[in-house]
Structure formats: structure tokens, C-alpha cells
ChimeraX commands (.cxc) that place a marker at each C-alpha (Angstrom):
marker #1 position 0.08,0.29,0.34 radius 0.5
marker #1 position 0.71,3.33,-0.78 radius 0.5
marker #1 position -0.14,5.83,2.15 radius 0.5
marker #1 position -0.07,8.74,-0.15 radius 0.5
marker #1 position -2.72,7.81,-2.31 radius 0.5
marker #1 position -4.34,6.87,0.60 radius 0.5
marker #1 position -4.52,10.08,3.28 radius 0.5
marker #1 position -3.73,13.60,2.61 radius 0.5
marker #1 position -0.56,14.37,4.86 radius 0.5
marker #1 position -2.59,17.33,6.48 radius 0.5
marker #1 position -2.51,18.18,9.95 radius 0.5
marker #1 position -6.23,18.21,9.68 radius 0.5
marker #1 position -6.69,14.96,8.57 radius 0.5
marker #1 position -3.75,14.17,11.52 radius 0.5
marker #1 position -6.72,15.27,13.62 radius 0.5
marker #1 position -9.07,13.66,12.71 radius 0.5
marker #1 position -6.54,9.60,13.20 radius 0.5
marker #1 position -5.89,10.83,16.04 radius 0.5
marker #1 position -9.81,11.01,17.48 radius 0.5
marker #1 position -10.10,8.01,15.03 radius 0.5
marker #1 position -7.54,5.72,17.30 radius 0.5
marker #1 position -9.25,7.26,20.07 radius 0.5
marker #1 position -13.13,5.55,19.26 radius 0.5
marker #1 position -11.63,2.84,17.83 radius 0.5
marker #1 position -9.51,2.06,21.11 radius 0.5
marker #1 position -13.36,2.62,23.62 radius 0.5
marker #1 position -14.57,0.83,21.10 radius 0.5
marker #1 position -12.33,-1.95,20.75 radius 0.5
marker #1 position -12.72,-2.21,25.29 radius 0.5
marker #1 position -16.31,-2.25,24.97 radius 0.5
marker #1 position -16.13,-5.45,22.70 radius 0.5
marker #1 position -13.73,-7.20,24.77 radius 0.5
marker #1 position -15.51,-6.44,27.77 radius 0.5
marker #1 position -18.95,-7.81,25.81 radius 0.5
marker #1 position -17.09,-10.60,25.03 radius 0.5
marker #1 position -16.05,-11.64,28.11 radius 0.5
marker #1 position -19.35,-11.64,29.68 radius 0.5
marker #1 position -20.85,-13.66,27.08 radius 0.5
marker #1 position -17.97,-16.36,27.39 radius 0.5
marker #1 position -19.14,-16.04,31.21 radius 0.5
marker #1 position -23.00,-16.34,30.24 radius 0.5
marker #1 position -21.70,-18.89,27.51 radius 0.5
marker #1 position -20.37,-20.96,30.30 radius 0.5
marker #1 position -22.48,-20.95,32.58 radius 0.5
marker #1 position -25.15,-22.24,30.71 radius 0.5
marker #1 position -23.33,-25.32,29.17 radius 0.5
marker #1 position -23.01,-26.13,33.59 radius 0.5
marker #1 position -26.43,-26.14,34.47 radius 0.5
marker #1 position -27.51,-27.57,30.61 radius 0.5
marker #1 position -25.33,-30.35,32.30 radius 0.5
marker #1 position -26.88,-30.66,35.23 radius 0.5
marker #1 position -30.80,-31.03,33.30 radius 0.5
marker #1 position -29.10,-33.53,31.74 radius 0.5
marker #1 position -28.24,-35.34,34.58 radius 0.5
marker #1 position -31.47,-34.24,36.43 radius 0.5
marker #1 position -33.50,-35.55,32.93 radius 0.5
marker #1 position -31.82,-39.14,32.99 radius 0.5
marker #1 position -32.77,-40.13,36.19 radius 0.5
marker #1 position -36.34,-38.87,35.59 radius 0.5
marker #1 position -36.54,-40.62,32.38 radius 0.5
marker #1 position -35.57,-43.83,34.72 radius 0.5
marker #1 position -37.81,-43.28,37.07 radius 0.5
marker #1 position -40.92,-42.35,34.42 radius 0.5
marker #1 position -39.70,-45.98,32.51 radius 0.5
marker #1 position -39.77,-48.18,35.77 radius 0.5
marker #1 position -42.80,-46.76,36.85 radius 0.5
marker #1 position -44.28,-47.05,32.82 radius 0.5
marker #1 position -43.30,-50.54,33.55 radius 0.5
marker #1 position -45.60,-51.22,36.59 radius 0.5
marker #1 position -48.39,-49.98,35.52 radius 0.5
marker #1 position -48.09,-52.10,32.35 radius 0.5
marker #1 position -48.52,-55.07,34.85 radius 0.5
marker #1 position -51.28,-53.53,36.82 radius 0.5
marker #1 position -53.40,-51.67,34.14 radius 0.5
marker #1 position -52.40,-53.08,30.50 radius 0.5
marker #1 position -50.74,-52.26,27.42 radius 0.5
marker #1 position -54.04,-51.47,25.82 radius 0.5
marker #1 position -54.92,-49.20,28.51 radius 0.5
marker #1 position -52.14,-46.98,29.14 radius 0.5
marker #1 position -52.62,-46.64,25.47 radius 0.5
marker #1 position -56.20,-45.54,25.36 radius 0.5
marker #1 position -55.02,-43.73,27.90 radius 0.5
marker #1 position -52.43,-41.55,26.06 radius 0.5
marker #1 position -54.36,-41.06,22.68 radius 0.5
marker #1 position -57.20,-39.50,25.60 radius 0.5
marker #1 position -54.29,-37.47,27.08 radius 0.5
marker #1 position -53.16,-36.23,23.74 radius 0.5
marker #1 position -50.99,-33.27,22.79 radius 0.5
marker #1 position -49.37,-30.89,25.06 radius 0.5
marker #1 position -50.66,-26.79,24.90 radius 0.5
marker #1 position -48.60,-24.65,22.84 radius 0.5
marker #1 position -46.15,-22.70,25.03 radius 0.5
marker #1 position -45.67,-19.14,24.73 radius 0.5
marker #1 position -41.79,-18.60,23.81 radius 0.5
marker #1 position -40.20,-14.73,24.90 radius 0.5
marker #1 position -37.11,-13.25,24.91 radius 0.5
marker #1 position -34.70,-12.17,26.98 radius 0.5
marker #1 position -31.47,-9.92,25.82 radius 0.5
marker #1 position -28.33,-11.04,27.44 radius 0.5
marker #1 position -25.85,-8.18,26.62 radius 0.5
marker #1 position -27.62,-7.43,23.26 radius 0.5
marker #1 position -28.03,-10.92,22.15 radius 0.5
marker #1 position -32.00,-12.17,21.89 radius 0.5
marker #1 position -32.09,-15.53,23.34 radius 0.5
marker #1 position -35.13,-17.82,24.17 radius 0.5
marker #1 position -37.62,-17.74,27.18 radius 0.5
marker #1 position -39.88,-19.78,28.12 radius 0.5
marker #1 position -42.83,-18.72,30.23 radius 0.5
marker #1 position -45.93,-20.29,31.28 radius 0.5
marker #1 position -44.89,-23.90,31.17 radius 0.5
marker #1 position -47.94,-26.27,31.76 radius 0.5
marker #1 position -46.89,-29.55,31.41 radius 0.5
marker #1 position -46.87,-30.16,34.92 radius 0.5
marker #1 position -50.64,-30.79,36.10 radius 0.5
marker #1 position -52.27,-31.60,39.28 radius 0.5
marker #1 position -53.87,-35.13,39.60 radius 0.5
marker #1 position -57.32,-33.16,39.50 radius 0.5
marker #1 position -56.80,-31.10,35.83 radius 0.5
marker #1 position -55.63,-34.72,34.15 radius 0.5
marker #1 position -58.32,-35.78,31.37 radius 0.5
marker #1 position -58.66,-39.44,33.34 radius 0.5
marker #1 position -61.18,-41.69,33.85 radius 0.5
marker #1 position -61.48,-42.91,37.33 radius 0.5
marker #1 position -60.45,-46.63,36.50 radius 0.5
marker #1 position -57.63,-44.77,34.57 radius 0.5
marker #1 position -56.63,-41.91,37.42 radius 0.5
marker #1 position -55.44,-44.92,40.30 radius 0.5
marker #1 position -52.20,-44.39,42.15 radius 0.5
marker #1 position -49.96,-45.67,39.31 radius 0.5
marker #1 position -50.93,-44.16,35.83 radius 0.5
marker #1 position -51.06,-40.82,38.39 radius 0.5
marker #1 position -47.15,-41.48,38.73 radius 0.5
marker #1 position -46.35,-42.49,35.45 radius 0.5
marker #1 position -47.83,-39.51,34.38 radius 0.5
marker #1 position -46.09,-37.40,37.10 radius 0.5
marker #1 position -42.52,-38.51,35.78 radius 0.5
marker #1 position -43.11,-38.11,32.06 radius 0.5
marker #1 position -43.90,-34.24,32.77 radius 0.5
marker #1 position -41.18,-33.49,34.75 radius 0.5
marker #1 position -39.31,-35.15,31.91 radius 0.5
marker #1 position -40.48,-32.83,29.72 radius 0.5
marker #1 position -40.59,-30.05,31.95 radius 0.5
marker #1 position -36.78,-30.45,31.83 radius 0.5
marker #1 position -36.81,-31.12,27.96 radius 0.5
marker #1 position -38.20,-27.96,27.74 radius 0.5
marker #1 position -35.46,-26.38,29.88 radius 0.5
marker #1 position -32.58,-27.97,28.05 radius 0.5
marker #1 position -34.18,-26.85,24.66 radius 0.5
marker #1 position -33.85,-23.40,26.12 radius 0.5
marker #1 position -30.50,-22.95,26.80 radius 0.5
marker #1 position -29.43,-25.44,24.20 radius 0.5
marker #1 position -30.69,-22.56,21.88 radius 0.5
marker #1 position -29.16,-19.43,23.82 radius 0.5
marker #1 position -25.93,-21.61,23.62 radius 0.5
marker #1 position -25.64,-21.74,19.80 radius 0.5
marker #1 position -26.87,-17.52,19.67 radius 0.5
marker #1 position -24.64,-16.57,21.96 radius 0.5
marker #1 position -21.69,-18.77,20.58 radius 0.5
marker #1 position -22.37,-17.09,17.47 radius 0.5
marker #1 position -22.72,-13.67,19.14 radius 0.5
marker #1 position -19.55,-14.78,21.15 radius 0.5
marker #1 position -17.21,-15.02,17.55 radius 0.5
marker #1 position -18.66,-11.78,15.59 radius 0.5
marker #1 position -17.53,-9.92,18.08 radius 0.5
marker #1 position -13.73,-11.63,18.57 radius 0.5
marker #1 position -13.49,-11.44,14.75 radius 0.5
marker #1 position -14.51,-7.21,15.50 radius 0.5
marker #1 position -12.33,-6.61,18.47 radius 0.5
marker #1 position -9.20,-8.49,16.47 radius 0.5
marker #1 position -9.97,-6.16,13.49 radius 0.5
marker #1 position -10.15,-3.36,15.45 radius 0.5
marker #1 position -6.97,-4.38,16.67 radius 0.5
marker #1 position -5.18,-6.16,14.09 radius 0.5
marker #1 position -6.24,-4.02,11.18 radius 0.5
marker #1 position -8.11,-0.72,11.84 radius 0.5
marker #1 position -5.55,0.94,14.71 radius 0.5
marker #1 position -2.81,-0.03,13.45 radius 0.5
marker #1 position -3.50,1.14,9.52 radius 0.5
marker #1 position -4.54,3.82,11.27 radius 0.5
marker #1 position -1.20,4.38,13.49 radius 0.5
marker #1 position 1.07,3.88,10.46 radius 0.5
marker #1 position -1.14,6.67,8.90 radius 0.5
marker #1 position 0.00,8.90,11.92 radius 0.5
marker #1 position 3.31,8.25,11.19 radius 0.5
marker #1 position 3.05,8.82,7.92 radius 0.5
marker #1 position 1.39,12.04,7.97 radius 0.5
marker #1 position 3.73,12.99,10.80 radius 0.5
marker #1 position 6.32,12.54,8.62 radius 0.5
marker #1 position 5.08,14.29,5.47 radius 0.5
marker #1 position 4.68,16.99,7.56 radius 0.5
marker #1 position 7.90,17.37,9.31 radius 0.5
marker #1 position 9.53,17.06,5.50 radius 0.5
marker #1 position 7.15,20.01,3.79 radius 0.5
marker #1 position 8.08,22.10,7.63 radius 0.5
marker #1 position 11.70,21.62,6.27 radius 0.5
marker #1 position 11.21,22.63,2.69 radius 0.5
marker #1 position 9.10,25.66,3.45 radius 0.5
marker #1 position 12.22,26.38,6.45 radius 0.5
marker #1 position 15.11,25.87,3.37 radius 0.5
marker #1 position 12.24,27.71,0.94 radius 0.5
marker #1 position 11.93,30.46,2.99 radius 0.5
marker #1 position 16.02,31.23,3.54 radius 0.5
marker #1 position 16.77,31.19,0.02 radius 0.5
marker #1 position 14.21,33.28,-1.05 radius 0.5
marker #1 position 15.88,36.01,1.94 radius 0.5
marker #1 position 19.20,34.69,1.06 radius 0.5
marker #1 position 18.40,35.83,-2.77 radius 0.5
marker #1 position 16.70,38.97,-1.81 radius 0.5
marker #1 position 20.22,40.53,0.65 radius 0.5
marker #1 position 21.94,39.79,-2.41 radius 0.5
marker link #1:1,2 radius 0.2
marker link #1:2,3 radius 0.2
marker link #1:3,4 radius 0.2
marker link #1:4,5 radius 0.2
marker link #1:5,6 radius 0.2
marker link #1:6,7 radius 0.2
marker link #1:7,8 radius 0.2
marker link #1:8,9 radius 0.2
marker link #1:9,10 radius 0.2
marker link #1:10,11 radius 0.2
marker link #1:11,12 radius 0.2
marker link #1:12,13 radius 0.2
marker link #1:13,14 radius 0.2
marker link #1:14,15 radius 0.2
marker link #1:15,16 radius 0.2
marker link #1:16,17 radius 0.2
marker link #1:17,18 radius 0.2
marker link #1:18,19 radius 0.2
marker link #1:19,20 radius 0.2
marker link #1:20,21 radius 0.2
marker link #1:21,22 radius 0.2
marker link #1:22,23 radius 0.2
marker link #1:23,24 radius 0.2
marker link #1:24,25 radius 0.2
marker link #1:25,26 radius 0.2
marker link #1:26,27 radius 0.2
marker link #1:27,28 radius 0.2
marker link #1:28,29 radius 0.2
marker link #1:29,30 radius 0.2
marker link #1:30,31 radius 0.2
marker link #1:31,32 radius 0.2
marker link #1:32,33 radius 0.2
marker link #1:33,34 radius 0.2
marker link #1:34,35 radius 0.2
marker link #1:35,36 radius 0.2
marker link #1:36,37 radius 0.2
marker link #1:37,38 radius 0.2
marker link #1:38,39 radius 0.2
marker link #1:39,40 radius 0.2
marker link #1:40,41 radius 0.2
marker link #1:41,42 radius 0.2
marker link #1:42,43 radius 0.2
marker link #1:43,44 radius 0.2
marker link #1:44,45 radius 0.2
marker link #1:45,46 radius 0.2
marker link #1:46,47 radius 0.2
marker link #1:47,48 radius 0.2
marker link #1:48,49 radius 0.2
marker link #1:49,50 radius 0.2
marker link #1:50,51 radius 0.2
marker link #1:51,52 radius 0.2
marker link #1:52,53 radius 0.2
marker link #1:53,54 radius 0.2
marker link #1:54,55 radius 0.2
marker link #1:55,56 radius 0.2
marker link #1:56,57 radius 0.2
marker link #1:57,58 radius 0.2
marker link #1:58,59 radius 0.2
marker link #1:59,60 radius 0.2
marker link #1:60,61 radius 0.2
marker link #1:61,62 radius 0.2
marker link #1:62,63 radius 0.2
marker link #1:63,64 radius 0.2
marker link #1:64,65 radius 0.2
marker link #1:65,66 radius 0.2
marker link #1:66,67 radius 0.2
marker link #1:67,68 radius 0.2
marker link #1:68,69 radius 0.2
marker link #1:69,70 radius 0.2
marker link #1:70,71 radius 0.2
marker link #1:71,72 radius 0.2
marker link #1:72,73 radius 0.2
marker link #1:73,74 radius 0.2
marker link #1:74,75 radius 0.2
marker link #1:75,76 radius 0.2
marker link #1:76,77 radius 0.2
marker link #1:77,78 radius 0.2
marker link #1:78,79 radius 0.2
marker link #1:79,80 radius 0.2
marker link #1:80,81 radius 0.2
marker link #1:81,82 radius 0.2
marker link #1:82,83 radius 0.2
marker link #1:83,84 radius 0.2
marker link #1:84,85 radius 0.2
marker link #1:85,86 radius 0.2
marker link #1:86,87 radius 0.2
marker link #1:87,88 radius 0.2
marker link #1:88,89 radius 0.2
marker link #1:89,90 radius 0.2
marker link #1:90,91 radius 0.2
marker link #1:91,92 radius 0.2
marker link #1:92,93 radius 0.2
marker link #1:93,94 radius 0.2
marker link #1:94,95 radius 0.2
marker link #1:95,96 radius 0.2
marker link #1:96,97 radius 0.2
marker link #1:97,98 radius 0.2
marker link #1:98,99 radius 0.2
marker link #1:99,100 radius 0.2
marker link #1:100,101 radius 0.2
marker link #1:101,102 radius 0.2
marker link #1:102,103 radius 0.2
marker link #1:103,104 radius 0.2
marker link #1:104,105 radius 0.2
marker link #1:105,106 radius 0.2
marker link #1:106,107 radius 0.2
marker link #1:107,108 radius 0.2
marker link #1:108,109 radius 0.2
marker link #1:109,110 radius 0.2
marker link #1:110,111 radius 0.2
marker link #1:111,112 radius 0.2
marker link #1:112,113 radius 0.2
marker link #1:113,114 radius 0.2
marker link #1:114,115 radius 0.2
marker link #1:115,116 radius 0.2
marker link #1:116,117 radius 0.2
marker link #1:117,118 radius 0.2
marker link #1:118,119 radius 0.2
marker link #1:119,120 radius 0.2
marker link #1:120,121 radius 0.2
marker link #1:121,122 radius 0.2
marker link #1:122,123 radius 0.2
marker link #1:123,124 radius 0.2
marker link #1:124,125 radius 0.2
marker link #1:125,126 radius 0.2
marker link #1:126,127 radius 0.2
marker link #1:127,128 radius 0.2
marker link #1:128,129 radius 0.2
marker link #1:129,130 radius 0.2
marker link #1:130,131 radius 0.2
marker link #1:131,132 radius 0.2
marker link #1:132,133 radius 0.2
marker link #1:133,134 radius 0.2
marker link #1:134,135 radius 0.2
marker link #1:135,136 radius 0.2
marker link #1:136,137 radius 0.2
marker link #1:137,138 radius 0.2
marker link #1:138,139 radius 0.2
marker link #1:139,140 radius 0.2
marker link #1:140,141 radius 0.2
marker link #1:141,142 radius 0.2
marker link #1:142,143 radius 0.2
marker link #1:143,144 radius 0.2
marker link #1:144,145 radius 0.2
marker link #1:145,146 radius 0.2
marker link #1:146,147 radius 0.2
marker link #1:147,148 radius 0.2
marker link #1:148,149 radius 0.2
marker link #1:149,150 radius 0.2
marker link #1:150,151 radius 0.2
marker link #1:151,152 radius 0.2
marker link #1:152,153 radius 0.2
marker link #1:153,154 radius 0.2
marker link #1:154,155 radius 0.2
marker link #1:155,156 radius 0.2
marker link #1:156,157 radius 0.2
marker link #1:157,158 radius 0.2
marker link #1:158,159 radius 0.2
marker link #1:159,160 radius 0.2
marker link #1:160,161 radius 0.2
marker link #1:161,162 radius 0.2
marker link #1:162,163 radius 0.2
marker link #1:163,164 radius 0.2
marker link #1:164,165 radius 0.2
marker link #1:165,166 radius 0.2
marker link #1:166,167 radius 0.2
marker link #1:167,168 radius 0.2
marker link #1:168,169 radius 0.2
marker link #1:169,170 radius 0.2
marker link #1:170,171 radius 0.2
marker link #1:171,172 radius 0.2
marker link #1:172,173 radius 0.2
marker link #1:173,174 radius 0.2
marker link #1:174,175 radius 0.2
marker link #1:175,176 radius 0.2
marker link #1:176,177 radius 0.2
marker link #1:177,178 radius 0.2
marker link #1:178,179 radius 0.2
marker link #1:179,180 radius 0.2
marker link #1:180,181 radius 0.2
marker link #1:181,182 radius 0.2
marker link #1:182,183 radius 0.2
marker link #1:183,184 radius 0.2
marker link #1:184,185 radius 0.2
marker link #1:185,186 radius 0.2
marker link #1:186,187 radius 0.2
marker link #1:187,188 radius 0.2
marker link #1:188,189 radius 0.2
marker link #1:189,190 radius 0.2
marker link #1:190,191 radius 0.2
marker link #1:191,192 radius 0.2
marker link #1:192,193 radius 0.2
marker link #1:193,194 radius 0.2
marker link #1:194,195 radius 0.2
marker link #1:195,196 radius 0.2
marker link #1:196,197 radius 0.2
marker link #1:197,198 radius 0.2
marker link #1:198,199 radius 0.2
marker link #1:199,200 radius 0.2
marker link #1:200,201 radius 0.2
marker link #1:201,202 radius 0.2
marker link #1:202,203 radius 0.2
marker link #1:203,204 radius 0.2
marker link #1:204,205 radius 0.2
marker link #1:205,206 radius 0.2
marker link #1:206,207 radius 0.2
marker link #1:207,208 radius 0.2
marker link #1:208,209 radius 0.2
marker link #1:209,210 radius 0.2
view
């Protein structure tokens, strides 16, 4: 790159570059703070997700054990009919929250866990064993929803962390060094121009005195 072709060696340009570097350094500092905060939140969500996955495995173990006992007590057909009667879960309301400028999902008003009287089961189907099966699987489903929320948040945070890291590196390794190089070039050219002007004035003065 030929610096003379990209910047004008003027004092105004020098002032503009100084301001540009100052703003870039401030922006660099803020972006690093954002990146670090996002990384902390990222690892926090990873830990929480791991804990939830451990809870889910335990819940599913209990749920399937209870399901086997219910099959023995009531038969497979009765459980299949019950599953058809219950149907699908209600739609979940998904909102968003803001983490350092990153929008992540927030599942609110989770209604998959129901009280015994809320379940649409007949008196026979609403036995203690059936209720136990439903309660265990509802708990597991509630955990699955929480895991899905956190995994989606993790993906979005990771994407923004990478984006922020690229911006930090661009400022640190491209924008600031380039601007400083341009400043050095302008300072050098201004010094040269001042010397040339000084010597020109001396020559003019010498001729005038002859």
C-alpha cells in the first residue's frame, strides 16, 4: 500500500486519525468486555444444561420404571388409550430476553406439569400408578423444555461471541495499526514539508539580501 495515495498529509487529517484511534480503542475495550461477559454466560449455561441433562436421565429412569409397573397393573392397551385421551401438550409461550445485546428464548408459563384433578383421566385410569407415570413423564418433559431453551441460547451466544471476537481482532490488528501507520506517515510528511518550507524561505531571503 502506498500511503500517499490513501491519506492526505494535512494537520486536519492527523487530528481526524487521532480521534479515530481514540474511538477505536474505546470501542475495542467495550467489545472485549462484551465478549468476556458473553463467554461467562456461555459457560454458565453449559453448566446448567449439564445439570439438567443429569436430572433428565434420572427422571426418565424413574418414569420408565413406573411405566413398566403400570403396564403390569393395567395392561398396554389401557395405557395406549390413556395416551390417546390425553393428547398433545398445550402450546408454550416463547418470549425473548436480552443478554448483552443477544436475544435468547425464554419459555414462560410452562403447563406440562398438572395436578391430579387437572388430568383428563377416568377414575380407573386415574389410579396411583397411572398418576405416578404421568407425573414422572411430565417432570421429564418440563426438563426437556428447559434444556431446549438453554441449548438454543448457547448456540446464539456462541454465534455472537465469534462475531464479537472477529470485530475485536479487526480493530486490534487491522484498524488501529493501519491508522497509526497513517498517522506516522502524515507526521513524517508534515515534518518534511516544514523543512522544505523553511529552506525555501531561507533561499528566498538570501536572494533578497544579494
